Each structure stands twice: as structure tokens, then as C-alpha cells.
VOSE-856140 format. One record per atom (N, C-alpha, C): x, y, z; residue in three letters. Coordinates in steps of 0.1 Angstrom, whole numbers, padded with zeros to 4 digits, always signed. Layout:
BEGIN
XYZALA/...
END
This chain:
BEGIN
-0294-0074-0667MET/-0297-0066-0656MET/-0291-0078-0643MET/-0282-0071-0636LYS/-0277-0081-0624LYS/-0289-0084-0614LYS/-0291-0093-0607ASN/-0299-0099-0597ASN/-0297-0094-0584ASN/-0302-0083-0583LYS/-0303-0074-0571LYS/-0303-0084-0556LYS/-0312-0093-0559TYR/-0315-0099-0545TYR/-0301-0110-0542TYR/-0297-0114-0554LEU/-0284-0124-0552LEU/-0272-0115-0548LEU/-0271-0102-0555LEU/-0261-0094-0550LEU/-0260-0087-0535LEU/-0273-0087-0529PHE/-0274-0084-0515PHE/-0271-0096-0508PHE/-0275-0107-0514ALA/-0274-0121-0506ALA/-0256-0121-0504ALA/-0250-0120-0516ALA/-0236-0122-0518ALA/-0229-0111-0508ALA/-0233-0101-0507TYR/-0224-0090-0499TYR/-0228-0093-0484TYR/-0242-0097-0481SER/-0244-0102-0469SER/-0235-0113-0461SER/-0235-0121-0471SER/-0226-0136-0466SER/-0213-0132-0464SER/-0209-0123-0475PHE/-0194-0121-0473PHE/-0192-0111-0457PHE/-0201-0101-0455LEU/-0200-0095-0446LEU/-0200-0103-0430LEU/-0211-0111-0432ALA/-0211-0124-0422ALA/-0198-0129-0419ALA/-0192-0134-0430ALA/-0178-0142-0430ALA/-0168-0135-0425ALA/-0169-0119-0429PHE/-0158-0111-0423PHE/-0159-0109-0408PHE/-0171-0110-0404LEU/-0174-0106-0390LEU/-0169-0122-0382LEU/-0172-0131-0389HIS/-0169-0143-0381HIS/-0154-0144-0379HIS/-0146-0139-0391LEU/-0131-0138-0390LEU/-0127-0129-0380LEU/-0135-0118-0379GLY/-0132-0108-0366GLY/-0131-0115-0354GLY/-0141-0126-0349CYS/-0142-0133-0340CYS/-0130-0140-0335CYS/-0122-0145-0346ILE/-0110-0153-0348ILE/-0101-0142-0340ILE/-0098-0131-0348ILE/-0089-0121-0346ILE/-0089-0112-0333ILE/-0102-0109-0330PHE/-0104-0103-0316PHE/-0109-0110-0305PHE/-0113-0123-0307GLY/-0112-0132-0297GLY/-0126-0129-0287GLY/-0126-0135-0274ALA/-0137-0136-0267ALA/-0146-0126-0267ALA/-0141-0113-0267PRO/-0151-0100-0265PRO/-0161-0102-0277PRO/-0155-0103-0290TRP/-0164-0106-0301TRP/-0171-0118-0302TRP/-0165-0132-0297TYR/-0176-0142-0296TYR/-0188-0137-0286TYR/-0186-0132-0276ARG/-0199-0126-0267ARG/-0207-0119-0271ARG/-0202-0106-0280PHE/-0209-0094-0287PHE/-0218-0101-0296PHE/-0212-0112-0305PHE/-0219-0116-0314PHE/-0229-0129-0313PHE/-0227-0132-0299GLY/-0237-0144-0295GLY/-0234-0157-0294GLY/-0218-0158-0295ALA/-0215-0174-0298ALA/-0214-0181-0285ALA/-0220-0173-0274GLY/-0223-0181-0262GLY/-0210-0179-0254GLY/-0214-0180-0240GLU/-0200-0176-0233GLU/-0192-0189-0231GLU/-0197-0200-0235HIS/-0188-0214-0235HIS/-0176-0211-0246HIS/-0183-0207-0258MET/-0171-0203-0270MET/-0161-0194-0266MET/-0169-0184-0259ALA/-0157-0170-0255ALA/-0147-0176-0245ALA/-0153-0184-0235LYS/-0143-0190-0224LYS/-0131-0199-0229LYS/-0137-0207-0240MET/-0126-0214-0249MET/-0117-0205-0256MET/-0122-0195-0262ALA/-0112-0188-0270ALA/-0104-0183-0261ALA/-0107-0177-0247GLU/-0099-0170-0239GLU/-0086-0180-0233GLU/-0094-0192-0232ALA/-0082-0206-0228ALA/-0074-0210-0240ALA/-0074-0205-0251GLY/-0065-0205-0260GLY/-0069-0219-0269GLY/-0080-0224-0267LYS/-0086-0237-0274LYS/-0088-0236-0288LYS/-0087-0247-0294LEU/-0087-0244-0311LEU/-0101-0247-0315LEU/-0109-0252-0306GLU/-0122-0254-0312GLU/-0128-0242-0317GLU/-0131-0232-0308PRO/-0138-0220-0315PRO/-0134-0214-0327PRO/-0117-0214-0329THR/-0113-0208-0343THR/-0115-0220-0353THR/-0116-0233-0351LEU/-0121-0241-0363LEU/-0134-0242-0365LEU/-0142-0239-0355THR/-0159-0238-0357THR/-0161-0226-0367THR/-0154-0214-0361THR/-0158-0202-0367THR/-0149-0201-0382THR/-0140-0207-0384LEU/-0135-0209-0398LEU/-0143-0217-0409LEU/-0151-0228-0403VAL/-0160-0236-0409VAL/-0171-0227-0415VAL/-0175-0221-0404ILE/-0187-0212-0407ILE/-0184-0202-0416ILE/-0174-0194-0415ALA/-0168-0183-0421ALA/-0165-0188-0439ALA/-0161-0203-0440SER/-0159-0206-0454SER/-0170-0209-0461SER/-0180-0214-0453ALA/-0193-0218-0457ALA/-0199-0203-0463ALA/-0201-0194-0455LEU/-0207-0182-0456LEU/-0200-0176-0470LEU/-0187-0178-0472SER/-0177-0175-0485SER/-0185-0181-0496SER/-0185-0195-0497VAL/-0186-0202-0507VAL/-0199-0197-0513VAL/-0209-0197-0501TRP/-0223-0192-0505TRP/-0226-0178-0514TRP/-0215-0169-0508GLY/-0215-0157-0514GLY/-0208-0159-0526GLY/-0200-0167-0530ILE/-0195-0169-0545ILE/-0206-0173-0553ILE/-0211-0183-0547PHE/-0225-0188-0555PHE/-0235-0175-0558PHE/-0237-0170-0552ALA/-0246-0156-0549ALA/-0242-0148-0563ALA/-0229-0146-0561LEU/-0223-0138-0572LEU/-0226-0144-0584LEU/-0223-0156-0585SER/-0224-0164-0598SER/-0236-0163-0603SER/-0247-0163-0594GLY/-0264-0164-0597GLY/-0267-0150-0603GLY/-0258-0139-0597ALA/-0261-0125-0600ALA/-0252-0122-0613ALA/-0246-0131-0620GLY/-0239-0127-0630GLY/-0225-0123-0630GLY/-0219-0120-0617VAL/-0207-0112-0613VAL/-0196-0120-0619VAL/-0198-0134-0613VAL/-0187-0142-0619VAL/-0189-0153-0625VAL/-0183-0165-0631ARG/-0189-0174-0640ARG/-0198-0182-0634ARG/-0204-0192-0642ARG/-0217-0197-0639ARG/-0209-0209-0631ARG/-0216-0214-0621LEU/-0211-0224-0611LEU/-0220-0237-0614LEU/-0215-0247-0610PRO/-0225-0261-0614PRO/-0234-0262-0602PRO/-0245-0265-0603PHE/-0257-0269-0594PHE/-0260-0253-0588PHE/-0256-0244-0597LEU/-0261-0232-0592LEU/-0277-0229-0585LEU/-0284-0233-0594ARG/-0299-0229-0585ARG/-0302-0238-0572ARG/-0297-0252-0574THR/-0297-0260-0564THR/-0294-0256-0551THR/-0278-0249-0552VAL/-0273-0244-0541VAL/-0278-0232-0536VAL/-0283-0222-0547ILE/-0288-0211-0540ILE/-0301-0212-0533ILE/-0309-0222-0536PHE/-0322-0229-0528PHE/-0318-0234-0517PHE/-0308-0240-0514MET/-0306-0249-0503MET/-0299-0238-0492MET/-0293-0228-0498VAL/-0286-0221-0488VAL/-0299-0210-0484VAL/-0309-0207-0495ALA/-0320-0199-0488ALA/-0327-0207-0476ALA/-0327-0219-0480LEU/-0334-0228-0469LEU/-0328-0230-0455LEU/-0313-0227-0454VAL/-0308-0229-0443VAL/-0307-0217-0435VAL/-0310-0206-0442PHE/-0308-0192-0437PHE/-0324-0190-0435PHE/-0333-0193-0438ILE/-0346-0191-0434ILE/-0350-0201-0424ILE/-0345-0214-0424ALA/-0348-0222-0411ALA/-0342-0216-0400ALA/-0329-0213-0400ARG/-0324-0205-0390ARG/-0331-0192-0383ARG/-0336-0185-0393GLY/-0344-0176-0391GLY/-0359-0179-0381GLY/-0364-0191-0387VAL/-0378-0192-0380VAL/-0377-0201-0370VAL/-0367-0207-0368ALA/-0362-0220-0358ALA/-0357-0213-0345ALA/-0354-0201-0345PHE/-0350-0194-0331PHE/-0356-0198-0317PHE/-0371-0200-0317PRO/-0375-0205-0306PRO/-0371-0219-0297PRO/-0367-0228-0308PHE/-0363-0241-0306PHE/-0349-0240-0305PHE/-0342-0232-0309ILE/-0325-0233-0307ILE/-0323-0225-0294ILE/-0331-0213-0290MET/-0328-0208-0278MET/-0326-0213-0266MET/-0333-0224-0263PRO/-0327-0232-0249PRO/-0315-0238-0249PRO/-0305-0239-0262LEU/-0295-0246-0264LEU/-0285-0236-0258LEU/-0288-0224-0259PHE/-0279-0211-0257PHE/-0285-0201-0244PHE/-0289-0206-0236PRO/-0297-0197-0226PRO/-0292-0184-0221PRO/-0276-0183-0224GLU/-0271-0170-0219GLU/-0274-0157-0233GLU/-0279-0163-0241ASN/-0282-0151-0250ASN/-0296-0147-0250ASN/-0296-0132-0250SER/-0307-0123-0250SER/-0317-0127-0259SER/-0329-0124-0255PHE/-0341-0123-0266PHE/-0337-0115-0277PHE/-0332-0105-0273THR/-0329-0093-0283THR/-0319-0100-0294THR/-0308-0107-0289PHE/-0299-0111-0301PHE/-0306-0122-0307PHE/-0314-0132-0302TRP/-0321-0139-0311TRP/-0331-0135-0322TRP/-0340-0122-0315LEU/-0349-0116-0326LEU/-0338-0110-0337LEU/-0329-0102-0335VAL/-0322-0095-0342VAL/-0316-0104-0353VAL/-0309-0115-0347SER/-0300-0125-0357SER/-0310-0133-0364SER/-0320-0135-0358SER/-0331-0143-0365SER/-0338-0135-0379SER/-0339-0120-0376LEU/-0345-0112-0388LEU/-0334-0112-0398LEU/-0324-0109-0393ILE/-0311-0110-0403ILE/-0308-0121-0411ILE/-0310-0134-0403CYS/-0308-0148-0412CYS/-0322-0147-0422CYS/-0333-0144-0417LEU/-0344-0145-0424LEU/-0345-0134-0438LEU/-0338-0121-0437SER/-0336-0113-0448SER/-0327-0117-0456SER/-0315-0123-0451ILE/-0306-0130-0462ILE/-0313-0140-0468ILE/-0319-0149-0461GLY/-0324-0162-0466GLY/-0335-0158-0478GLY/-0345-0150-0474MET/-0353-0145-0484MET/-0346-0138-0497MET/-0337-0133-0496SER/-0327-0127-0506SER/-0322-0137-0514SER/-0318-0149-0509TYR/-0315-0159-0514TYR/-0325-0166-0523TYR/-0337-0167-0514ALA/-0347-0173-0523ALA/-0355-0166-0535ALA/-0356-0153-0534LEU/-0358-0143-0543LEU/-0350-0140-0553LEU/-0339-0142-0552GLY/-0329-0140-0563GLY/-0327-0155-0569GLY/-0330-0168-0564GLY/-0330-0180-0569GLY/-0341-0182-0576GLY/-0353-0174-0574TRP/-0364-0173-0582TRP/-0363-0167-0596TRP/-0357-0153-0594GLN/-0354-0144-0605GLN/-0345-0152-0612GLN/-0336-0159-0610LEU/-0325-0168-0617LEU/-0334-0179-0624LEU/-0341-0187-0617HIS/-0350-0198-0625HIS/-0358-0192-0636HIS/-0365-0181-0632LYS/-0373-0171-0644LYS/-0365-0168-0652LYS/-0353-0160-0654GLN/-0345-0159-0665GLN/-0340-0171-0672GLN/-0337-0180-0666GLN/-0334-0193-0672GLN/-0343-0200-0681GLN/-0354-0198-0674ALA/-0366-0206-0683ALA/-0368-0195-0695ALA/-0367-0185-0696ASN/-0370-0177-0707ASN/-0358-0178-0717ASN/-0347-0184-0716LEU/-0338-0185-0727LEU/-0342-0197-0735LEU/
END
């Protein structure tokens, strides 16, 4: 049976990566809509390279994490350090989800609604990685 938590985590990670790539393609309006901040939007409008590079790094990380989730779900071959990576990714997403009160002052132009919605999304993805990692751990312990 496929690990449904890791499948959800993989698809969520790939969707987030795709949306980040959309910011590169569609520019400042997408950076603004998805809460990257006015500074990033203005740099994108000015044709600066920093928003593109930053967004590419994030999209790449999300894609790699999605591949690890697919590996844990049994869709692609088993990758090295699978459980460790799955749990580390879970920690990153959960930390982002719960740390928003501390991050908010760094991006004062973002609304409270943005922080609440994005944090709940990160928490749900992080919990999917954590639950999927736990299920993977239990499966491997029974082998």
C-alpha cells in the first residue's frame, strides 16, 4: 500500500515548486500575490537577478523534497538517507508553520491573513511529511 501521507506531501511540494516557478514567469504580480514582499516584487520589476535565483533555489529544494516523498511512498526507487531527509523536511515545514509570529516583523507588508494561510499550509505539509515518515519507519521496522 502506498504511503498516502507522503504522496500528499510530494504533490504539495511539487505544486509549491510549480507556483514558485510561476513567480519567475509572471513576475512582480505573482511575487506580490504569493507574499514574497514588495522588495522582491520591485526587484523583479527592475529586472534584477536576485528574485529569480532565490525563487529557483526554493523551487529546486521543493522539487527534491517531493522526489524524496515519492521515494518514501514507494513510487520511485529508494533514495539514500530517506527517513532522515523526510523527517528533516517535516521539521522545516513545521518550523515555518509555527514560527510565523517571529517571522512576521521581517515582512511587515504581508497581511495577517497571508501569514495565517501560508502557515497553515506549511503545517499541513509538514505534518504529512512527519506522518508519512512515521509510517515509513514502522513499515521498515516490520521487515
